[in-house]
N, C-alpha and C positions, 0 to 999 in steps of 0.2 A: 431219305429224301421228299418232301410233300412233294408233289407234281405240280400244285399251284408255285411253288416254286422253281419245274424246274422249266414251265412251264415262259414264267419271265425273261429267265436267260434265256431261251430261245426264240424271244423277242427282239433282248437285246441283239443278241446273233443275225436276226432274218432283217435288222436294221445296218449293224455294222456291214452285213455282207449286199446290202443294197446301196449305201454310197459310196464302198470300195470296190462297186464298176458290174457286180452280180454272184458271178456264177465259178467265181474261181477257186474251188475247192482247196486248190494244194495250200491255198497262204491260213489254214487252218491247220497243217502240219507242221507248216516248216516254219522253224525254230532260229532265230538268231546268236550264231554262237560266239558270236562281239559285243555282246547286248550290258556286260559290266566295260567295253567298254578298251581293256587289256586285251587283246586280241588281232593287235594290226595288219597283219603280213600274214599270204596266204604261200605255201609252197604244193605249186600244182606240177604234178605227174602226169606231163604228156606223153597220151600218145599218136601215131599217126597212121590217120586213114589211108589204106591201100588198098579199094576197089571194101572185097571185105575181110580183108589183114588189117593185124595191128603189130608196130612195131612201137618200141621205147626211142623219142627223142629223147628229149631231157628234164628239168625240171627247171622249173620259173620259180622266181619268188620277189611275187607282187604286194600292193596296196591291199589291205581289204577296202573290198568292192562291194557294192549293194548285197546285203547278205541274202535277200531270197535268191543269187544267182548257182550261191552253191546247196540248197534242196540240202541243206543240217537240220538233221535231227537223231536227237540220242537214244542214243540204242543201252541195255540192259552192260550192267559197268564188268563185268567176266565175258562179252559178250561183241559184236560187231556195233558199228549206230545202222541210222535205215538205209540212207549211202551214203557211196564211198568217198564223205566228206565227215571228217573226225575233227575232234582237236586231242592239240597238241598239251599233253599235262604232265610235263617237267621230263619226260623221255620219251624223247622220237624215235627210236629202235623200237620201244613197245606199242608207243600209238601206231606207226611201220607197218606194224607183225598185224595190227588189228587193220589195216587198207587194207596188204595183200588176200587175209583173210574175207573177208569185205565180199572179193572175187574167186575165191576158193569156197564160198558156199554158191551160184548161181542156181544149181542143179537148186537148192530148195525154195528159191523163190517164187509164186503163184502168179508168172507170168507167164505167157505164147509163148511153144517151143520155139519160133526166130528168134521171139527177144531171148532167150538162154545162150539159144547159137552160140549170134551177136552178142552173148555174155562171157559163151564159153573161151571165145577167139583172143577178147582182150582177158582176159585171166589166161590166153597164155602166154600174153604175149607179156604179162605182169611178169610170171612165176619164170619167163626164159631171160628178165635182165633184171633177174632181184637181187642183185650185187649191184650190178651199175649202177639202179633204181635208188639202192639202198645209199651209193656214196655220193650217186649227185642230188642227192638229201641234205647230207650232214654237211657237204658243201653248202649249201646254197643257208641250212640254216644257220650254223660259224657268221654269216654274213650283215645277219641281227642285231638287234643291239637287245644282248641280254635279258634284261629287264622290258623285251615285249615278247611278248606269245604270237605264234603261229596257230595253224588250221592249214591238215592236209586234205589239198583234193582230186580229183581227177579232172585229165583234163583233154579233148580231140581237138588233133588238126586236121579242116578238111578244106581242100581248094587252096589254102593257106589263111582258113579262118578258122578261131580259136572257138571251139564252145563249148560252155561248161554246164554240166549237170541239168543246171536251169533250160537247155535248148535243147536237153534229149529228150523224148518221150520216155523211150525202156527206162530208165530214172523217176521219171513222175510217176510209171503203173506201180515201178515199185514201190512209193510214196506214198502212193494214194493207199493202193493194198494191203499195207503198211500198221498205213492207217484205222482202215478200217477196222483190222485184225483185232485190232485194243478193245472192237466195241463190241465181243465177244467173245473174246479170246485171253484168259489167264492162267497163267505156268502148272502156276501152284492150285487154282483150284478147276481146267478141263475150260466147257466151253456152251457156254450160254446163248439159245439166238435161237426165233420161233418165223415158223413159215405161215406166209399166208396167213396175216395177225394183222389184228390194230396198235397203230401207235398209241400209243397210249399221251403223245401233245398234241400231233396234229389229228386227234382220230381216224385218220385214213388209213384203210388196208394195205397193206404194204406184200410186198413178194418176201420179205425178209425186217422184222425186227428185234435188235440187239438188250441183254438185260444189262451188260455194263456202261452202258452208254452215260452211264451216270455223271455228272460233272466235277463233283466232291464227294468222300467218304464218311456218305452221308448213315449209312447202314452197312452188316456185311454177311454175305450169304454161307455160314458157316457156322451159323446159329439151330437147330431144329428148331420147328412152329412156326421160326422166321417166313422161310420163303412160303409162298405159292407153289403147292407141287409135295408139301413133306421138303427132305433133306436132301434132292434133289438138284444139286447144283445148276445141269442142265435146263430146269424148264425154272430155275429163278429169275427170266426174262419175262413169264406171267404178271408179277411183280408189277416193274416197268417197263413194259415194251418200247421199246425207241426205235421209229426207224432211221434211216443214214442220211435222209436229207435234216432232221432234225438233230442227229446228235452230231454234221459237222457247224448247225447254228450254235447246240449249245456250248461246244467247241469253241468257239467264235466271242462268244457272250461273253463265256466263261474268263477266254484272255479279257476282255476288255474290260472285266468285273477289280477281276486281277490287278490291271494296269491303271487302273484310274478311280476305282470303288473300293480303296481298301484301309484305314486307318489302324491306325493304335486305338486301344484301352487299357491301362494303367495293367499292363502286364501279359493281355492278348490283342493277340487284329480280332478286326470285324471288316465282313465282308460286305456295303449297302447295296443291296439285289430292292430296282424301284420294278412296280408293274401298273400298268397303264388301267383305265377302266375301260370299253370293248367301248370302240371308234378311237383309242385318243393315238398321236403320234410321238415315238419317240425323239422326234428328232429337237426339238423343242429341252424336253423333258435333260434328254442323255449330253446336249450344247451345252449347258448348264451347270448340272452335276462331271462332267469329263473336263472342266475348267478349271477342275480343285483344285488344283497345282498352281493356277495360275490367279488362283481367287485371289486378294487385299482384306491383309485383315481388320483394313478400313472402310464403314463405307464415305456414299460421298457426300457427309457432309460432316464427316472427322473422324464419329465418334464412332472406339472402339467395340467391334459386335462380339456377344456372351459367345462364351463356353461352358460346355456341360461335360469337356473331356477335357487332359493334358494333347488329346492334338492338337500342331498349331493347324492342321491344315478342316480343319474338324466342319464336317461337310452339313448338322442340323440345322445351324440357326438356317439357310440356305432353304433344307427342305422344309423349316417349316412357313416361310414366306407362298407355298404354290397352296396350288388347292385342293380339296379332297379326290379331282380324280385320279392323282395315281396312290396307293403303299405298296411300304417300303415292309421288306426282311428286313435281317439284319443276321447275319454269320461266325457268330464267336469261333475261331478256332483258333489254335496252336500247329502247325509246321514242325513236322516232326522227317527228317532226311527230304522225300521228292516227295512227302506225302498231306494230303490237308487230316488234321482231329477235329474233326467238326465236335466243340462243344457245347450248346447254344444253337435256338435258332426261333426269335425271335419275330412272327411274322403276323403282319394286316399293320404298322405302325403307320397311321395316315397323320397328315401334318399340323391338320385340330391336332389331335393326340399334344404332338409338334411343339406346338404354340400355346398350347396350353401348360406345357411342361416347363419350356419357360417364362413363362409370364408370371406365374409360381416364381420359379425362381430369382425374378423380378421383385416382384413383388415381397420376397422372403429379405433378399440381400438387401433392400431397402429397408427394409426393417432395423436387420439386422447392422446397418450401417452406425449406428450410435453406439453401440455394444466394440462395430473397429473403432472405436474414433475414442472411445471413452475405456477401455479397459483394455486392449494391445499396445504396445509400446510400438514406438514408430521402429524397429528393426523389425517387429515381429506384423505388421501391419503391407512392409512389404512383403515379406518372404510367405504368410499363409496368410491371408485377409481370411474374413471373416463373409464369404462369398459359399453359395450352394454349387459346388459339381460332384461326379460320382469320384470325385478323386475322398472327401469327406466321408461315402459309400467303405472305399478301400484301406482309410484310415479304420476303420477295427474292421475289420475283414483284408488283414494282409493277407500275402503270397502265400508267406511261412513266419512260422509263426510258434518259437518251440518246441520244431520241430512239426510241428502241425502246418497244412495247409488249407484253410478256406478259401478256394478259387472258387469249390462248388456252391454256400451259398450266399456270395459275394455278386456271383450269376446269375441265382436267382432273387434278388434282391433289384437288380438291374432286370429285367425278366417284367420281374410284379410291378416296375417303376416305370417303365415303356409300355404295357397291356392295361397297366391300371386294374392288377389287382390285388385283392388286402396281403398285409404283410403283418406280422406279427409283431404286434410293439412291447412283450414281456421279450420274446426273445432278442428281439433288437437292444432292447434295456443292456439281457445280461452280456449284450457280450460290446456297449458302450458303456459298462463299469468296470468288465473285466479290464477294460484298458485301463478306465481314470482309476483303478485300485496298481496296477502295475505299475505307471506312473507314481505313484504317492510311496506307495512302501521302496517304492528306489528312489525316493529321496528327490524327485524329482517334480519342476512344476506341474501340474495338471491344469490349467487354465485353457492352454490352447485345445488337448483333449475333451476334457468340459464345455466349451463354450461353439468346439466343431460339432460337438452328441447331442448339443442344445439348438445348434440348425439344422443337422438334421434331423432329429424328431420334431422342429415346426414343417418342416419341407416336404415329411410323407405329411404328414397332418392335412396341410393345403392340399396335399394332392389326394385326400379323403381317402390314403389305401389301409388306415386304421378302423378299421370297420369293430373289430372284435375289443375297441378303446373307447367305445363310441359314446356309453352312459355317462353323464353328468357334465359331459365337455362340449362345451358353445363352437360354434364356427367364430373366425377373427374377421375381426372387421376390416372390408377391402379398405378405409380410412383410417389415420392415427396409428393404431397398433402403436410397433414401440417407440416412435415416434417423440409419443404425446411423456415420453419420459425423460425430453429434455429439461435443463436449466430445472434439476432437482433443488442446486447447492440451496436456491434462498426457501428450500420445505421446511414445514416440522420435519420429526421424525415419520410419523402417524403418514402424514401426507406423503412420504414419497415414497413408505411404502403400498401405502393406498395407491397410492399411482400404478407404481412397478404394478401390482397386482392385477387390476383394471387392463394393460397394456396388454399383459398376457394369460389373459384368462380363462382364455383356453385346456392354459394347460394347470393353473392353480386352480385348482378346482373340489380341494377340499381343504377344509383349516388343518389336517396333517400332513399334508406336502405344505402350507405354508409357513407353518410352525418347525418342521425339516429346513426349510429353508432360508429361512428366517436366522434358526438359530447357530445354518451351517457360516453366517455373514459371524453370528457375534463370536462363533469360537477362532476365526477366520482373526479377528480384530482381536483379541488374544494372543495370538501367536504372532501378532505382528509385535504387538507391546511384547514380550517375552524377549524376540527376540531386538530390538530400537535396545531393551538393557543384558540383557548375556549373553547379545549375540550365539542363542541356542532356542532351539524350543520344543521344552522337555515333552508341554501339553499335548503334540502328536499322538503318546502311545497309547495315549487315551481315547484314541478314535476308530479304534481295531480294525487298521487298515480300510477303515470307511467301510466297515460288514455294518448297514445302522440295521435296528431294530428301535418297534418302539418303543420299550427300556429302557434303554442305552440314550435314547434322543430324550428322554422324560429325565433319566437319572442323569443326563450331563448339563443342563440348564444350572445346578446349582451349584457344580460342580465349578463349573465358567464363570458365574456370577464370584463364587468365592477367590478365585484365581484372579481375578481384576481388583479387588478387595483387597487383595495381600497386597497388591502393589499399585494401588494408590491409584487406578485409574480406571474406575470405572467411570467411563462419559458416557453410560450407553445404557443408562437405567431405562428408556425409556422407550429403547427399542427391546430391552426382559419387559419392561410388562403388555407389548403385543404380544410379543413368543406365548404366556402364561395366557391369554385372554384365548390364541385359538388352542393352545394343551388344553383349557378347560369348554371351547364349541368344537375339540372332536374328539370327545369322550375316552374309551377305551374301546379295545378290542379295533385298531387303526387297519381299515380292507388295504392298504395301499400295502402292495409286493416289502420285503427290503429290500430289494433292487431298489425301487425306484423312492422308498425315504433315504434311500442313499446319494442313491443322482439329486435328489432336491437336495442334501445337506451340501455335497458338495458344490455344487453349482451357486449355493449361496455359498459357499468360502470366494468362490471365484469374482463374484460377486457383488462382493464386501466394496466397492472403491465404491460403488453408486448410494450407497449408505452415511458417506460422514460426518461430518458433524465439526463444530466452529474450533469443540479443545482439541480433534487429532490435530487442524490442522497447522493449532498451537505448536504437538507438541511432536512435528511433519513425521507422522505416521501413517504409513501407508501399509 
């Protein structure tokens, strides 16, 4: 994990620690056993303290109170929990034995001799009255509703007062000790602790620094050549030495981020980690970001807020409004059991970059509104409107397709989009055409996929990410754009074509592309006529599964013309003339790839409604 992110998490933890009243380290380690709201009851095994001796008194069943009282922290599945507080996971007898075992292990806890003696006396009383405790537990457990869960804990009756684990220093010390151990002890790997060394976070020399204090699993210590000191796990602390104070702040920061700044992202989740510039204060920024659960989807003017993901609580539209005194890291992960597997770390995303991303989205969405209105049905517009979000990218790089996953390349494109690195235009077009061809050969409508591909290409080109594809391309104008193709009905075919190409001039940069596009328009006109006449489209087989090339495109034009003449419905001689002109101007040995020609051809097919004429309307050909 990059130290920049660790420092940011530590700063958030420092802020949380400050607003919570400061130095209560226990809050770092205590977990809420009733976090899901299902553990509504507590079985308290009550011991009475008489001088230095303990005797079993009773088992009480009470409603769950403040979770801090019980000092719960989950332990290993086959071991014990950190303190004598455990969840009853369906099997009361098994949980009771887990409780008993905790006290039997008293001599292994790293506490003082007096504290071990105190635990020994408690353990003696619990062992002596084990049968009575078991019977009382079962009796009380049966009194609650079967649909409610419970936890088991210890209570000490002292001078008529009930003490919970939180009230007993012995249990606090054990929890703190066990919490600290996890920063440098892993059963499967050993220990990693440095003595009299500098902390990589606070930069101060400390008595001890630890090697396992990183909050998420960003790297492993079992790969040769990765760790400082070679393959020795005991020396791995040298990579990111972290002191106890910083480790606890990181723990608090981690908890805050996971609870409040965790969002979904097309099959993944990501954590947003903000970092302030020097001298900044987290009070304002975390007050805003941390309140994302209460964020309304509408602003004061009633305008629906923009989104670039599918998460209703997405926070990018809030972050973009901030100044560049903060930068953000995005940690994409998948949770596997109780651990996080980090898939991608995007660092240093400034609000100004997010503003640009949203500005381009607004501009492109505005230009595509005319396509949305003219080319899609009302049902299609409601279900899948032509608006950019990362779901458009995901459409072409699905989580799984034909027993393959495209998660890695999807995340690479997400990363490049956020940080502004170039994206390979030809690789992207290849994936777009794979999806389009799959729809075509399976006799499904290609329009939604094709138009989304065109939308994606427009968006990324506007972000200036196609730097390997700039030759001959011009920047799109700030004003005008696709809106200039409104009211095409009254224009001649030549004027319609001219206006369309002008509106999309950054993509139609050659006569070959224009010819391929217009021939796609003409091909779809023929297919429409065939469907009206025969309720079949036999000419589809001539399109070779949309695997176009220069020779095929040139050969198709006379074949389409001949078919239209056969049907007596060649209403498109003006369009055919324009295509022929572009063929002449394009010459031979076109430089466009086959994928490019295929895409422009199918784009023409799916945009053919923009180029209707009066005779079509009379015949009701669509």
